[in-house]
mmCIF file as gemmi writes it, N, C-alpha and C atoms, coordinates in Angstrom:
data_model
loop_
_atom_site.group_PDB
_atom_site.id
_atom_site.type_symbol
_atom_site.label_atom_id
_atom_site.label_alt_id
_atom_site.label_comp_id
_atom_site.label_asym_id
_atom_site.label_entity_id
_atom_site.label_seq_id
_atom_site.pdbx_PDB_ins_code
_atom_site.Cartn_x
_atom_site.Cartn_y
_atom_site.Cartn_z
_atom_site.occupancy
_atom_site.B_iso_or_equiv
_atom_site.pdbx_formal_charge
_atom_site.auth_seq_id
_atom_site.auth_asym_id
_atom_site.pdbx_PDB_model_num
ATOM 1 N N . MET Axp A 1 ? -22.923 -9.431 3.405 1 0 ? 1 A 1
ATOM 2 C CA . MET Axp A 1 ? -23.211 -10.82 3.703 1 0 ? 1 A 1
ATOM 3 C C . MET Axp A 1 ? -23.662 -10.915 5.151 1 0 ? 1 A 1
ATOM 4 N N . ASP Axp A 2 ? -24.783 -11.527 5.382 1 0 ? 2 A 1
ATOM 5 C CA . ASP Axp A 2 ? -25.325 -11.678 6.722 1 0 ? 2 A 1
ATOM 6 C C . ASP Axp A 2 ? -24.869 -13.018 7.284 1 0 ? 2 A 1
ATOM 7 N N . VAL Axp A 3 ? -23.965 -12.981 8.253 1 0 ? 3 A 1
ATOM 8 C CA . VAL Axp A 3 ? -23.439 -14.209 8.85 1 0 ? 3 A 1
ATOM 9 C C . VAL Axp A 3 ? -24.088 -14.514 10.193 1 0 ? 3 A 1
ATOM 10 N N . GLY Axp A 4 ? -25.156 -13.811 10.541 1 0 ? 4 A 1
ATOM 11 C CA . GLY Axp A 4 ? -25.851 -14.052 11.805 1 0 ? 4 A 1
ATOM 12 C C . GLY Axp A 4 ? -26.329 -15.489 11.96 1 0 ? 4 A 1
ATOM 13 N N . PRO Axp A 5 ? -27.001 -16.061 10.952 1 0 ? 5 A 1
ATOM 14 C CA . PRO Axp A 5 ? -27.452 -17.446 11.089 1 0 ? 5 A 1
ATOM 15 C C . PRO Axp A 5 ? -26.312 -18.459 11.179 1 0 ? 5 A 1
ATOM 16 N N . LEU Axp A 6 ? -25.167 -18.141 10.614 1 0 ? 6 A 1
ATOM 17 C CA . LEU Axp A 6 ? -24.033 -19.063 10.697 1 0 ? 6 A 1
ATOM 18 C C . LEU Axp A 6 ? -23.497 -19.198 12.12 1 0 ? 6 A 1
ATOM 19 N N . PHE Axp A 7 ? -23.591 -18.127 12.898 1 0 ? 7 A 1
ATOM 20 C CA . PHE Axp A 7 ? -23.096 -18.141 14.263 1 0 ? 7 A 1
ATOM 21 C C . PHE Axp A 7 ? -24.216 -18.338 15.286 1 0 ? 7 A 1
ATOM 22 N N . GLY Axp A 8 ? -25.395 -18.747 14.847 1 0 ? 8 A 1
ATOM 23 C CA . GLY Axp A 8 ? -26.5 -19.015 15.754 1 0 ? 8 A 1
ATOM 24 C C . GLY Axp A 8 ? -27.274 -17.785 16.169 1 0 ? 8 A 1
ATOM 25 N N . GLY Axp A 9 ? -27.128 -16.683 15.46 1 0 ? 9 A 1
ATOM 26 C CA . GLY Axp A 9 ? -27.838 -15.455 15.796 1 0 ? 9 A 1
ATOM 27 C C . GLY Axp A 9 ? -29.056 -15.251 14.927 1 0 ? 9 A 1
ATOM 28 N N . VAL Axp A 10 ? -29.721 -14.151 15.169 1 0 ? 10 A 1
ATOM 29 C CA . VAL Axp A 10 ? -30.907 -13.784 14.398 1 0 ? 10 A 1
ATOM 30 C C . VAL Axp A 10 ? -30.456 -13.087 13.114 1 0 ? 10 A 1
ATOM 31 N N . PRO Axp A 11 ? -31.024 -13.436 11.958 1 0 ? 11 A 1
ATOM 32 C CA . PRO Axp A 11 ? -30.613 -12.758 10.72 1 0 ? 11 A 1
ATOM 33 C C . PRO Axp A 11 ? -31.032 -11.291 10.705 1 0 ? 11 A 1
ATOM 34 N N . GLY Axp A 12 ? -30.186 -10.44 10.134 1 0 ? 12 A 1
ATOM 35 C CA . GLY Axp A 12 ? -30.488 -9.028 9.98 1 0 ? 12 A 1
ATOM 36 C C . GLY Axp A 12 ? -30.214 -8.177 11.2 1 0 ? 12 A 1
ATOM 37 N N . ARG Axp A 13 ? -29.499 -8.67 12.19 1 0 ? 13 A 1
ATOM 38 C CA . ARG Axp A 13 ? -29.248 -7.907 13.405 1 0 ? 13 A 1
ATOM 39 C C . ARG Axp A 13 ? -27.784 -7.478 13.522 1 0 ? 13 A 1
ATOM 40 N N . GLY Axp A 14 ? -26.999 -7.627 12.48 1 0 ? 14 A 1
ATOM 41 C CA . GLY Axp A 14 ? -25.593 -7.259 12.518 1 0 ? 14 A 1
ATOM 42 C C . GLY Axp A 14 ? -25.388 -5.757 12.521 1 0 ? 14 A 1
ATOM 43 N N . THR Axp A 15 ? -24.262 -5.305 13.087 1 0 ? 15 A 1
ATOM 44 C CA . THR Axp A 15 ? -23.929 -3.887 13.124 1 0 ? 15 A 1
ATOM 45 C C . THR Axp A 15 ? -22.565 -3.669 12.491 1 0 ? 15 A 1
ATOM 46 N N . ILE Axp A 16 ? -22.26 -2.425 12.194 1 0 ? 16 A 1
ATOM 47 C CA . ILE Axp A 16 ? -20.951 -2.091 11.637 1 0 ? 16 A 1
ATOM 48 C C . ILE Axp A 16 ? -19.861 -2.351 12.678 1 0 ? 16 A 1
ATOM 49 N N . GLY Axp A 17 ? -20.129 -2.008 13.921 1 0 ? 17 A 1
ATOM 50 C CA . GLY Axp A 17 ? -19.16 -2.26 14.981 1 0 ? 17 A 1
ATOM 51 C C . GLY Axp A 17 ? -18.87 -3.734 15.159 1 0 ? 17 A 1
ATOM 52 N N . GLY Axp A 18 ? -19.88 -4.553 15.027 1 0 ? 18 A 1
ATOM 53 C CA . GLY Axp A 18 ? -19.689 -5.998 15.123 1 0 ? 18 A 1
ATOM 54 C C . GLY Axp A 18 ? -18.892 -6.551 13.955 1 0 ? 18 A 1
ATOM 55 N N . ALA Axp A 19 ? -19.137 -6.016 12.768 1 0 ? 19 A 1
ATOM 56 C CA . ALA Axp A 19 ? -18.382 -6.459 11.595 1 0 ? 19 A 1
ATOM 57 C C . ALA Axp A 19 ? -16.913 -6.074 11.716 1 0 ? 19 A 1
ATOM 58 N N . LEU Axp A 20 ? -16.623 -4.905 12.293 1 0 ? 20 A 1
ATOM 59 C CA . LEU Axp A 20 ? -15.234 -4.502 12.481 1 0 ? 20 A 1
ATOM 60 C C . LEU Axp A 20 ? -14.568 -5.293 13.604 1 0 ? 20 A 1
ATOM 61 N N . ALA Axp A 21 ? -15.303 -5.569 14.68 1 0 ? 21 A 1
ATOM 62 C CA . ALA Axp A 21 ? -14.723 -6.326 15.793 1 0 ? 21 A 1
ATOM 63 C C . ALA Axp A 21 ? -14.386 -7.745 15.369 1 0 ? 21 A 1
ATOM 64 N N . ALA Axp A 22 ? -15.168 -8.298 14.458 1 0 ? 22 A 1
ATOM 65 C CA . ALA Axp A 22 ? -14.907 -9.649 13.979 1 0 ? 22 A 1
ATOM 66 C C . ALA Axp A 22 ? -14.061 -9.665 12.712 1 0 ? 22 A 1
ATOM 67 N N . ASN Axp A 23 ? -13.84 -8.496 12.111 1 0 ? 23 A 1
ATOM 68 C CA . ASN Axp A 23 ? -13.113 -8.345 10.848 1 0 ? 23 A 1
ATOM 69 C C . ASN Axp A 23 ? -13.739 -9.208 9.747 1 0 ? 23 A 1
ATOM 70 N N . LEU Axp A 24 ? -15.075 -9.226 9.715 1 0 ? 24 A 1
ATOM 71 C CA . LEU Axp A 24 ? -15.796 -9.966 8.685 1 0 ? 24 A 1
ATOM 72 C C . LEU Axp A 24 ? -15.931 -9.101 7.444 1 0 ? 24 A 1
ATOM 73 N N . SER Axp A 25 ? -15.538 -9.637 6.322 1 0 ? 25 A 1
ATOM 74 C CA . SER Axp A 25 ? -15.562 -8.863 5.088 1 0 ? 25 A 1
ATOM 75 C C . SER Axp A 25 ? -16.426 -9.488 4.012 1 0 ? 25 A 1
ATOM 76 N N . GLY Axp A 26 ? -16.624 -10.767 4.047 1 0 ? 26 A 1
ATOM 77 C CA . GLY Axp A 26 ? -17.449 -11.425 3.046 1 0 ? 26 A 1
ATOM 78 C C . GLY Axp A 26 ? -16.666 -11.752 1.79 1 0 ? 26 A 1
ATOM 79 N N . PRO Axp A 27 ? -17.378 -12.156 0.755 1 0 ? 27 A 1
ATOM 80 C CA . PRO Axp A 27 ? -16.719 -12.612 -0.461 1 0 ? 27 A 1
ATOM 81 C C . PRO Axp A 27 ? -16.079 -11.504 -1.293 1 0 ? 27 A 1
ATOM 82 N N . ARG Axp A 28 ? -16.397 -10.237 -1.025 1 0 ? 28 A 1
ATOM 83 C CA . ARG Axp A 28 ? -15.801 -9.131 -1.801 1 0 ? 28 A 1
ATOM 84 C C . ARG Axp A 28 ? -14.477 -8.673 -1.209 1 0 ? 28 A 1
ATOM 85 N N . ARG Axp A 29 ? -13.926 -9.407 -0.267 1 0 ? 29 A 1
ATOM 86 C CA . ARG Axp A 29 ? -12.694 -8.998 0.395 1 0 ? 29 A 1
ATOM 87 C C . ARG Axp A 29 ? -11.537 -8.847 -0.59 1 0 ? 29 A 1
ATOM 88 N N . PHE Axp A 30 ? -11.458 -9.698 -1.566 1 0 ? 30 A 1
ATOM 89 C CA . PHE Axp A 30 ? -10.341 -9.64 -2.512 1 0 ? 30 A 1
ATOM 90 C C . PHE Axp A 30 ? -10.403 -8.413 -3.402 1 0 ? 30 A 1
ATOM 91 N N . ARG Axp A 31 ? -11.598 -7.94 -3.693 1 0 ? 31 A 1
ATOM 92 C CA . ARG Axp A 31 ? -11.743 -6.775 -4.564 1 0 ? 31 A 1
ATOM 93 C C . ARG Axp A 31 ? -11.79 -5.467 -3.778 1 0 ? 31 A 1
ATOM 94 N N . ALA Axp A 32 ? -12.56 -5.435 -2.697 1 0 ? 32 A 1
ATOM 95 C CA . ALA Axp A 32 ? -12.766 -4.192 -1.953 1 0 ? 32 A 1
ATOM 96 C C . ALA Axp A 32 ? -11.831 -4.051 -0.757 1 0 ? 32 A 1
ATOM 97 N N . GLY Axp A 33 ? -11.212 -5.129 -0.315 1 0 ? 33 A 1
ATOM 98 C CA . GLY Axp A 33 ? -10.337 -5.078 0.841 1 0 ? 33 A 1
ATOM 99 C C . GLY Axp A 33 ? -11.059 -5.51 2.107 1 0 ? 33 A 1
ATOM 100 N N . ALA Axp A 34 ? -10.291 -5.789 3.12 1 0 ? 34 A 1
ATOM 101 C CA . ALA Axp A 34 ? -10.853 -6.225 4.388 1 0 ? 34 A 1
ATOM 102 C C . ALA Axp A 34 ? -11.48 -5.044 5.12 1 0 ? 34 A 1
ATOM 103 N N . ALA Axp A 35 ? -12.281 -5.334 6.115 1 0 ? 35 A 1
ATOM 104 C CA . ALA Axp A 35 ? -12.929 -4.281 6.894 1 0 ? 35 A 1
ATOM 105 C C . ALA Axp A 35 ? -11.887 -3.43 7.614 1 0 ? 35 A 1
ATOM 106 N N . ARG Axp A 36 ? -10.819 -4.033 8.079 1 0 ? 36 A 1
ATOM 107 C CA . ARG Axp A 36 ? -9.799 -3.285 8.824 1 0 ? 36 A 1
ATOM 108 C C . ARG Axp A 36 ? -9.003 -2.329 7.942 1 0 ? 36 A 1
ATOM 109 N N . ASP Axp A 37 ? -9.021 -2.525 6.638 1 0 ? 37 A 1
ATOM 110 C CA . ASP Axp A 37 ? -8.307 -1.633 5.73 1 0 ? 37 A 1
ATOM 111 C C . ASP Axp A 37 ? -9.006 -0.294 5.557 1 0 ? 37 A 1
ATOM 112 N N . HIS Axp A 38 ? -10.275 -0.194 5.949 1 0 ? 38 A 1
ATOM 113 C CA . HIS Axp A 38 ? -11.05 1.02 5.752 1 0 ? 38 A 1
ATOM 114 C C . HIS Axp A 38 ? -11.24 1.824 7.03 1 0 ? 38 A 1
ATOM 115 N N . VAL Axp A 39 ? -10.647 1.384 8.129 1 0 ? 39 A 1
ATOM 116 C CA . VAL Axp A 39 ? -10.776 2.098 9.402 1 0 ? 39 A 1
ATOM 117 C C . VAL Axp A 39 ? -9.581 3.027 9.562 1 0 ? 39 A 1
ATOM 118 N N . LEU Axp A 40 ? -9.845 4.311 9.73 1 0 ? 40 A 1
ATOM 119 C CA . LEU Axp A 40 ? -8.767 5.283 9.904 1 0 ? 40 A 1
ATOM 120 C C . LEU Axp A 40 ? -8.527 5.601 11.367 1 0 ? 40 A 1
ATOM 121 N N . GLY Axp A 41 ? -9.562 5.669 12.144 1 0 ? 41 A 1
ATOM 122 C CA . GLY Axp A 41 ? -9.43 5.988 13.555 1 0 ? 41 A 1
ATOM 123 C C . GLY Axp A 41 ? -10.642 5.513 14.319 1 0 ? 41 A 1
ATOM 124 N N . PHE Axp A 42 ? -10.529 5.464 15.628 1 0 ? 42 A 1
ATOM 125 C CA . PHE Axp A 42 ? -11.642 5.016 16.453 1 0 ? 42 A 1
ATOM 126 C C . PHE Axp A 42 ? -11.476 5.555 17.86 1 0 ? 42 A 1
ATOM 127 N N . SER Axp A 43 ? -12.536 5.473 18.621 1 0 ? 43 A 1
ATOM 128 C CA . SER Axp A 43 ? -12.485 5.759 20.048 1 0 ? 43 A 1
ATOM 129 C C . SER Axp A 43 ? -13.146 4.584 20.755 1 0 ? 43 A 1
ATOM 130 N N . ALA Axp A 44 ? -12.606 4.203 21.914 1 0 ? 44 A 1
ATOM 131 C CA . ALA Axp A 44 ? -13.086 3.011 22.607 1 0 ? 44 A 1
ATOM 132 C C . ALA Axp A 44 ? -12.937 3.189 24.112 1 0 ? 44 A 1
ATOM 133 N N . VAL Axp A 45 ? -13.461 2.234 24.84 1 0 ? 45 A 1
ATOM 134 C CA . VAL Axp A 45 ? -13.363 2.201 26.293 1 0 ? 45 A 1
ATOM 135 C C . VAL Axp A 45 ? -12.545 0.975 26.66 1 0 ? 45 A 1
ATOM 136 N N . SER Axp A 46 ? -11.506 1.16 27.452 1 0 ? 46 A 1
ATOM 137 C CA . SER Axp A 46 ? -10.639 0.055 27.847 1 0 ? 46 A 1
ATOM 138 C C . SER Axp A 46 ? -11.294 -0.762 28.957 1 0 ? 46 A 1
ATOM 139 N N . GLY Axp A 47 ? -10.656 -1.842 29.348 1 0 ? 47 A 1
ATOM 140 C CA . GLY Axp A 47 ? -11.154 -2.681 30.423 1 0 ? 47 A 1
ATOM 141 C C . GLY Axp A 47 ? -11.125 -2.001 31.77 1 0 ? 47 A 1
ATOM 142 N N . ARG Axp A 48 ? -10.35 -0.96 31.915 1 0 ? 48 A 1
ATOM 143 C CA . ARG Axp A 48 ? -10.28 -0.199 33.157 1 0 ? 48 A 1
ATOM 144 C C . ARG Axp A 48 ? -11.282 0.936 33.202 1 0 ? 48 A 1
ATOM 145 N N . GLY Axp A 49 ? -12.1 1.098 32.161 1 0 ? 49 A 1
ATOM 146 C CA . GLY Axp A 49 ? -13.113 2.135 32.115 1 0 ? 49 A 1
ATOM 147 C C . GLY Axp A 49 ? -12.616 3.465 31.596 1 0 ? 49 A 1
ATOM 148 N N . GLU Axp A 50 ? -11.44 3.502 31.011 1 0 ? 50 A 1
ATOM 149 C CA . GLU Axp A 50 ? -10.878 4.74 30.463 1 0 ? 50 A 1
ATOM 150 C C . GLU Axp A 50 ? -11.158 4.808 28.97 1 0 ? 50 A 1
ATOM 151 N N . THR Axp A 51 ? -11.543 5.989 28.497 1 0 ? 51 A 1
ATOM 152 C CA . THR Axp A 51 ? -11.751 6.159 27.065 1 0 ? 51 A 1
ATOM 153 C C . THR Axp A 51 ? -10.435 6.567 26.411 1 0 ? 51 A 1
ATOM 154 N N . PHE Axp A 52 ? -10.237 6.109 25.185 1 0 ? 52 A 1
ATOM 155 C CA . PHE Axp A 52 ? -9.036 6.478 24.434 1 0 ? 52 A 1
ATOM 156 C C . PHE Axp A 52 ? -9.364 6.55 22.965 1 0 ? 52 A 1
ATOM 157 N N . LYS Axp A 53 ? -8.542 7.306 22.235 1 0 ? 53 A 1
ATOM 158 C CA . LYS Axp A 53 ? -8.686 7.474 20.794 1 0 ? 53 A 1
ATOM 159 C C . LYS Axp A 53 ? -7.396 7.037 20.127 1 0 ? 53 A 1
ATOM 160 N N . SER Axp A 54 ? -7.537 6.58 18.904 1 0 ? 54 A 1
ATOM 161 C CA . SER Axp A 54 ? -6.372 6.204 18.121 1 0 ? 54 A 1
ATOM 162 C C . SER Axp A 54 ? -6.644 6.55 16.666 1 0 ? 54 A 1
ATOM 163 N N . GLY Axp A 55 ? -5.596 6.908 15.959 1 0 ? 55 A 1
ATOM 164 C CA . GLY Axp A 55 ? -5.729 7.235 14.547 1 0 ? 55 A 1
ATOM 165 C C . GLY Axp A 55 ? -6.18 8.657 14.331 1 0 ? 55 A 1
ATOM 166 N N . GLY Axp A 56 ? -6.561 8.924 13.113 1 0 ? 56 A 1
ATOM 167 C CA . GLY Axp A 56 ? -7 10.267 12.754 1 0 ? 56 A 1
ATOM 168 C C . GLY Axp A 56 ? -8.074 10.214 11.704 1 0 ? 56 A 1
ATOM 169 N N . ARG Axp A 57 ? -8.303 11.363 11.065 1 0 ? 57 A 1
ATOM 170 C CA . ARG Axp A 57 ? -9.338 11.438 10.036 1 0 ? 57 A 1
ATOM 171 C C . ARG Axp A 57 ? -8.784 11.325 8.632 1 0 ? 57 A 1
ATOM 172 N N . VAL Axp A 58 ? -7.479 11.373 8.496 1 0 ? 58 A 1
ATOM 173 C CA . VAL Axp A 58 ? -6.868 11.304 7.168 1 0 ? 58 A 1
ATOM 174 C C . VAL Axp A 58 ? -5.857 10.169 7.135 1 0 ? 58 A 1
ATOM 175 N N . VAL Axp A 59 ? -5.538 9.701 5.942 1 0 ? 59 A 1
ATOM 176 C CA . VAL Axp A 59 ? -4.615 8.589 5.777 1 0 ? 59 A 1
ATOM 177 C C . VAL Axp A 59 ? -3.186 9.008 6.124 1 0 ? 59 A 1
ATOM 178 N N . LYS Axp A 60 ? -2.844 10.285 5.954 1 0 ? 60 A 1
ATOM 179 C CA . LYS Axp A 60 ? -1.473 10.73 6.187 1 0 ? 60 A 1
ATOM 180 C C . LYS Axp A 60 ? -1.083 10.716 7.666 1 0 ? 60 A 1
ATOM 181 N N . ASN Axp A 61 ? -2.044 10.579 8.567 1 0 ? 61 A 1
ATOM 182 C CA . ASN Axp A 61 ? -1.765 10.558 9.992 1 0 ? 61 A 1
ATOM 183 C C . ASN Axp A 61 ? -1.352 9.141 10.386 1 0 ? 61 A 1
ATOM 184 N N . VAL Axp A 62 ? -0.082 8.797 10.23 1 0 ? 62 A 1
ATOM 185 C CA . VAL Axp A 62 ? 0.383 7.433 10.464 1 0 ? 62 A 1
ATOM 186 C C . VAL Axp A 62 ? 1.499 7.394 11.512 1 0 ? 62 A 1
ATOM 187 N N . THR Axp A 63 ? 1.37 8.171 12.544 1 0 ? 63 A 1
ATOM 188 C CA . THR Axp A 63 ? 2.38 8.202 13.585 1 0 ? 63 A 1
ATOM 189 C C . THR Axp A 63 ? 2.05 7.179 14.66 1 0 ? 63 A 1
ATOM 190 N N . GLY Axp A 64 ? 3.011 6.413 15.09 1 0 ? 64 A 1
ATOM 191 C CA . GLY Axp A 64 ? 2.813 5.473 16.192 1 0 ? 64 A 1
ATOM 192 C C . GLY Axp A 64 ? 2.235 4.147 15.74 1 0 ? 64 A 1
ATOM 193 N N . TYR Axp A 65 ? 1.708 3.415 16.704 1 0 ? 65 A 1
ATOM 194 C CA . TYR Axp A 65 ? 1.143 2.097 16.439 1 0 ? 65 A 1
ATOM 195 C C . TYR Axp A 65 ? -0.209 2.225 15.752 1 0 ? 65 A 1
ATOM 196 N N . ASP Axp A 66 ? -0.536 1.273 14.913 1 0 ? 66 A 1
ATOM 197 C CA . ASP Axp A 66 ? -1.811 1.271 14.209 1 0 ? 66 A 1
ATOM 198 C C . ASP Axp A 66 ? -2.794 0.426 15.018 1 0 ? 66 A 1
ATOM 199 N N . LEU Axp A 67 ? -3.37 1.024 16.048 1 0 ? 67 A 1
ATOM 200 C CA . LEU Axp A 67 ? -4.278 0.299 16.93 1 0 ? 67 A 1
ATOM 201 C C . LEU Axp A 67 ? -5.598 -0.036 16.258 1 0 ? 67 A 1
ATOM 202 N N . ALA Axp A 68 ? -5.976 0.704 15.236 1 0 ? 68 A 1
ATOM 203 C CA . ALA Axp A 68 ? -7.229 0.41 14.541 1 0 ? 68 A 1
ATOM 204 C C . ALA Axp A 68 ? -7.169 -0.968 13.889 1 0 ? 68 A 1
ATOM 205 N N . LYS Axp A 69 ? -6.048 -1.314 13.322 1 0 ? 69 A 1
ATOM 206 C CA . LYS Axp A 69 ? -5.915 -2.638 12.713 1 0 ? 69 A 1
ATOM 207 C C . LYS Axp A 69 ? -5.76 -3.726 13.771 1 0 ? 69 A 1
ATOM 208 N N . LEU Axp A 70 ? -5.238 -3.373 14.926 1 0 ? 70 A 1
ATOM 209 C CA . LEU Axp A 70 ? -5.152 -4.337 16.016 1 0 ? 70 A 1
ATOM 210 C C . LEU Axp A 70 ? -6.539 -4.626 16.589 1 0 ? 70 A 1
ATOM 211 N N . MET Axp A 71 ? -7.371 -3.593 16.702 1 0 ? 71 A 1
ATOM 212 C CA . MET Axp A 71 ? -8.709 -3.765 17.258 1 0 ? 71 A 1
ATOM 213 C C . MET Axp A 71 ? -9.617 -4.552 16.325 1 0 ? 71 A 1
ATOM 214 N N . ALA Axp A 72 ? -9.427 -4.395 15.016 1 0 ? 72 A 1
ATOM 215 C CA . ALA Axp A 72 ? -10.246 -5.139 14.059 1 0 ? 72 A 1
ATOM 216 C C . ALA Axp A 72 ? -9.874 -6.61 14.139 1 0 ? 72 A 1
ATOM 217 N N . GLY Axp A 73 ? -10.828 -7.427 14.463 1 0 ? 73 A 1
ATOM 218 C CA . GLY Axp A 73 ? -10.583 -8.855 14.606 1 0 ? 73 A 1
ATOM 219 C C . GLY Axp A 73 ? -10.318 -9.285 16.024 1 0 ? 73 A 1
ATOM 220 N N . SER Axp A 74 ? -10.396 -8.369 16.998 1 0 ? 74 A 1
ATOM 221 C CA . SER Axp A 74 ? -10.134 -8.745 18.394 1 0 ? 74 A 1
ATOM 222 C C . SER Axp A 74 ? -11.388 -9.242 19.096 1 0 ? 74 A 1
ATOM 223 N N . TRP Axp A 75 ? -12.536 -9.213 18.432 1 0 ? 75 A 1
ATOM 224 C CA . TRP Axp A 75 ? -13.816 -9.675 18.97 1 0 ? 75 A 1
ATOM 225 C C . TRP Axp A 75 ? -14.191 -8.942 20.253 1 0 ? 75 A 1
ATOM 226 N N . GLY Axp A 76 ? -13.708 -7.714 20.427 1 0 ? 76 A 1
ATOM 227 C CA . GLY Axp A 76 ? -14.07 -6.918 21.589 1 0 ? 76 A 1
ATOM 228 C C . GLY Axp A 76 ? -13.309 -7.272 22.852 1 0 ? 76 A 1
ATOM 229 N N . THR Axp A 77 ? -12.244 -8.063 22.741 1 0 ? 77 A 1
ATOM 230 C CA . THR Axp A 77 ? -11.505 -8.464 23.934 1 0 ? 77 A 1
ATOM 231 C C . THR Axp A 77 ? -10.526 -7.39 24.4 1 0 ? 77 A 1
ATOM 232 N N . LEU Axp A 78 ? -10.102 -6.504 23.517 1 0 ? 78 A 1
ATOM 233 C CA . LEU Axp A 78 ? -9.14 -5.471 23.897 1 0 ? 78 A 1
ATOM 234 C C . LEU Axp A 78 ? -9.819 -4.204 24.402 1 0 ? 78 A 1
ATOM 235 N N . ALA Axp A 79 ? -10.954 -3.861 23.831 1 0 ? 79 A 1
ATOM 236 C CA . ALA Axp A 79 ? -11.709 -2.676 24.239 1 0 ? 79 A 1
ATOM 237 C C . ALA Axp A 79 ? -13.116 -2.793 23.681 1 0 ? 79 A 1
ATOM 238 N N . CYS Axp A 80 ? -14.003 -1.966 24.183 1 0 ? 80 A 1
ATOM 239 C CA . CYS Axp A 80 ? -15.395 -1.948 23.701 1 0 ? 80 A 1
ATOM 240 C C . CYS Axp A 80 ? -15.619 -0.725 22.854 1 0 ? 80 A 1
C-alpha cells in the first residue's frame, strides 16, 4: 500500500526502511502480521554518531531487549 499521497509525499517513493520506521503494514496486517514482526536484527547509528547492532539472523537468538521492535514505529527518533 502506497501511503505517500496520504502524508503529502510523492507516490511511489517509499522505502523498506521508511515502512519499518513508521511500522506501516497496510490492510494485510491481520493476515501477514505487522512490519515489526518480521524484523530479526538491524544495525543503526545513534544520535551520538555511534553505530550499534541488535538482534541476530535467526529467531532463536532472543537474549536481552528486543530493540528491533522498539525501533519499528519510532519514526527515526531513536536512531537512523
